[in-house]
C-alpha positions in Angstrom: 0.0 0.0 0.0 2.7 2.5 0.9 4.6 1.8 -2.3 1.6 3.1 -4.3 1.8 6.6 -2.7 3.5 9.4 -4.4 7.1 10.0 -3.1 6.3 13.6 -2.3 3.4 12.4 -0.1 5.8 10.2 1.8 8.4 12.9 2.1 5.9 15.3 3.6 4.6 12.6 6.0 8.2 11.9 7.2 8.8 15.7 7.6 5.6 16.0 9.7 6.5 13.0 11.9 10.0 14.4 12.3 8.6 17.8 13.4 6.3 16.1 15.9 9.0 13.9 17.2 11.2 16.9 18.2 8.1 18.9 19.4 6.2 16.5 21.6 7.4 15.8 25.2 4.8 13.5 26.7 5.4 9.7 26.7 1.8 8.9 25.6 1.8 11.2 22.6 5.3 10.1 21.6 4.3 6.4 21.9 1.3 7.1 19.6 3.6 8.8 17.1 6.1 6.0 17.2 3.2 3.5 16.7 2.1 5.4 13.6 5.6 5.4 12.3 6.0 1.7 12.9 2.7 1.1 11.1 3.9 3.0 8.1 7.1 0.9 8.2 5.0 -2.3 8.1 2.9 -0.9 5.3 6.1 -0.5 3.3 6.3 -4.4 3.3 9.9 -4.7 4.7 11.9 -7.8 4.0 12.6 -10.2 6.8 16.2 -8.9 7.0 15.0 -5.3 7.3 12.4 -6.1 9.9 14.8 -8.0 12.1 17.5 -5.4 11.8 15.2 -2.5 12.6 13.6 -4.2 15.6 17.0 -5.1 16.9 18.1 -1.5 16.5 14.9 -0.3 18.2 15.4 -2.6 21.2 19.1 -1.8 21.6 18.4 2.0 21.3 15.6 1.9 23.8 17.6 -0.2 26.3 20.7 1.9 25.9 18.9 5.2 26.4 16.9 4.0 29.4 19.8 2.5 31.2 22.2 5.4 30.6 19.6 8.0 31.7 18.5 5.9 34.6 22.0 5.7 35.9 23.2 9.2 35.2 20.1 11.3 35.6 21.1 14.6 37.2 17.9 16.6 37.6 15.7 16.7 40.7 13.6 15.3 42.1 14.7 11.8 41.5 13.6 8.6 43.1 16.0 5.7 43.6 14.8 2.3 42.4 17.8 0.3 43.4 21.5 0.9 44.0 24.1 -0.6 41.7 26.8 0.6 44.1 25.5 1.5 47.5 26.7 4.7 49.2 29.9 4.4 51.2 32.6 6.3 53.0 36.2 6.3 52.0 39.0 8.2 53.7 36.5 10.2 55.6 34.6 11.3 52.4 31.0 10.4 51.6 30.3 8.8 48.2 26.7 8.7 47.0 27.2 5.5 45.0 25.5 4.6 41.7 21.7 4.2 41.5 19.0 3.7 38.9 16.5 6.5 39.1 12.9 6.3 38.1 12.8 9.7 36.5 15.9 8.8 34.5 14.2 5.7 33.1 11.2 7.8 32.1 13.3 10.4 30.5 15.3 7.8 28.6 12.0 6.1 27.4 10.8 9.5 26.1 14.0 10.1 24.2 13.9 6.5 22.8 10.3 7.0 21.5 11.4 10.3 19.9 14.2 8.5 18.1 12.0 5.5 17.1 9.4 7.7 15.6 11.9 9.4 13.3 13.7 6.1 12.5 10.7 4.1 11.4 9.3 7.0 9.4 12.6 7.3 7.5 12.9 3.6 7.0 9.3 3.4 5.6 10.3 6.1 3.0 13.6 4.3 2.0 12.2 0.8 1.6 9.1 1.8 -0.3 10.5 4.3 -2.7 12.9 3.5 -5.6 15.9 5.9 -5.6 15.1 7.4 -9.1 11.5 8.1 -8.0 12.8 9.7 -4.8 15.1 12.0 -6.8 12.3 13.0 -9.2 10.1 13.8 -6.2 12.7 15.9 -4.6 13.3 17.7 -7.9 9.7 18.7 -8.0 9.7 20.1 -4.5 11.3 23.5 -3.6 14.7 21.9 -2.9 18.0 22.7 -4.7 18.5 20.2 -7.5 22.2 19.6 -6.6 21.4 18.9 -3.0 18.6 16.4 -4.1 21.0 14.5 -6.3 23.7 14.3 -3.6 21.2 13.0 -1.0 19.8 10.4 -3.4 23.3 9.3 -4.4 24.2 8.8 -0.7 21.1 6.8 -0.1 21.9 4.6 -3.2 25.3 3.8 -1.7 24.0 2.7 1.7 22.9 -0.8 0.5 26.2 -1.3 -1.3 28.2 -0.4 1.8 26.0 -2.7 3.9 26.5 -5.6 1.5 30.2 -5.0 1.5 30.3 -4.9 5.3 28.4 -8.2 5.4 30.9 -9.8 3.0 33.9 -8.7 5.0 32.4 -10.0 8.2 31.5 -13.3 6.5 35.1 -13.6 5.4 36.3 -13.1 8.9 33.9 -15.8 10.2 35.2 -18.2 7.6 38.7 -17.6 8.9 37.5 -18.5 12.4 36.8 -15.1 13.9 34.2 -15.1 16.7 33.2 -11.9 18.5 34.5 -11.8 22.2 36.1 -15.2 21.8 39.6 -13.7 21.7 38.9 -11.0 24.4 37.1 -7.7 24.4 40.2 -5.6 23.3 41.0 -7.8 20.3 37.3 -8.0 19.3 37.0 -4.2 19.3 40.2 -3.9 17.3 39.0 -6.4 14.7 35.6 -4.7 14.4 37.3 -1.3 13.8 39.6 -2.8 11.3 36.6 -4.0 9.3 35.5 -0.4 8.8 38.7 0.7 7.0 38.3 -1.4 3.8 34.6 -0.6 3.6 35.2 3.1 3.9 38.0 3.0 1.3 35.7 1.2 -1.1 33.0 3.7 -0.6 35.4 6.6 -1.3 36.7 4.9 -4.4 33.2 4.3 -5.7 32.2 7.9 -5.0 35.3 9.1 -7.0 34.4 6.8 -9.9 30.8 8.2 -9.8 32.1 11.8 -9.9 34.4 11.1 -12.8 31.6 9.4 -14.7 29.3 12.4 -14.2 31.9 14.8 -15.3 32.9 13.0 -18.4 29.2 12.5 -19.5 28.3 16.1 -18.8 25.5 15.1 -16.4 23.2 17.9 -15.4 20.6 17.2 -12.7 18.6 20.3 -13.7 17.7 18.6 -17.0 15.6 16.0 -15.1 13.3 18.7 -13.7 11.4 18.8 -17.0 10.0 15.3 -16.5 6.4 15.2 -15.4 5.5 13.6 -12.1 1.7 13.8 -11.4 0.7 14.2 -7.8 -2.8 13.0 -6.9 -4.9 15.8 -5.4 -6.1 13.6 -2.4 -2.5 12.7 -1.5 -1.4 16.3 -1.7 -4.3 17.3 0.6 -3.6 14.6 3.1 0.2 15.3 3.2 -0.3 19.0 3.5 -2.9 18.5 6.3 -0.4 16.3 8.2 2.3 18.9 7.8 -0.1 21.7 8.9 -1.0 19.7 12.0 2.7 19.4 12.9 3.1 23.1 12.4 0.0 23.8 14.6 1.4 21.6 17.4 4.7 23.4 17.1 2.9 26.8 17.4 1.0 25.5 20.5 4.3 24.3 22.1 5.9 27.7 21.4 3.0 29.5 23.1 3.3 27.2 26.1 7.1 27.8 26.3 6.5 31.5 26.3 4.0 31.0 29.1 6.5 28.9 31.1 9.2 31.6 30.6 6.8 34.3 31.8 7.2 36.1 28.5 3.6 36.0 27.2 0.5 34.9 29.1 -3.0 35.1 27.6 -5.8 34.2 30.0 -8.1 33.0 27.2 -5.5 30.3 26.4 -5.6 28.6 29.8 -7.3 25.5 28.4 -4.7 25.4 25.6 -1.9 25.6 28.1 -3.4 22.8 30.1 -3.7 20.6 27.0 -0.1 21.3 26.0 1.1 20.5 29.6 -0.7 17.1 29.8 -0.8 15.9 26.2 1.9 17.6 24.2 
């Protein structure tokens, strides 16, 4: 279903979700936004490899943010759930130990939902849109043609780099390499050494692409004359989503001005309450 949508519709949807992800602060609203993004990702009919990889990234990101914020949350008030290292005295000095804080876990979950909303929205665009269609869509939007071409070229290289990284790791496994089997230091050193040949290959391919474009006299502006019809209902829906994101941004801005005691309008008390509890 998502593959049938116009690329410009999907671009504006991703833009609206990205704006909402950085604007919203409440866990419930961010969870709903992340759920919508994940639904769009599923509608893009991801392959089994993409689905497993994205879910693994989502789990690791959520776990990492929650644990790190739970351990190193610095704001007050904060409630201790349990101590990893209990408080102790050493040489007459008091050490507060290392604890997991409830407010830190909540803050980490909010940041993880913010990241997941943007991640799944971007993945839904990438897996459901051919690169050439994406470039044509960007060329029809008010975006510089050269920037559109560079962005699409970078996206096209991502699967190639991922495949080359997979082949290098497969070659290491055939030679007997197993992560952490030879110690943490050697494993990190080996993993970092894998990146060098992959990056050198990407740089070499980008140079070859630049030389090919120069010798053939490629002009991205010439592609702007190609027609790309945009169904009116899709245009209306995408513009409505973008307008909704801008309205939410405006409400949050008014609420911020109220919190900073810069601007307060008594008639907007209900709007302030709605922004405090839901946005």
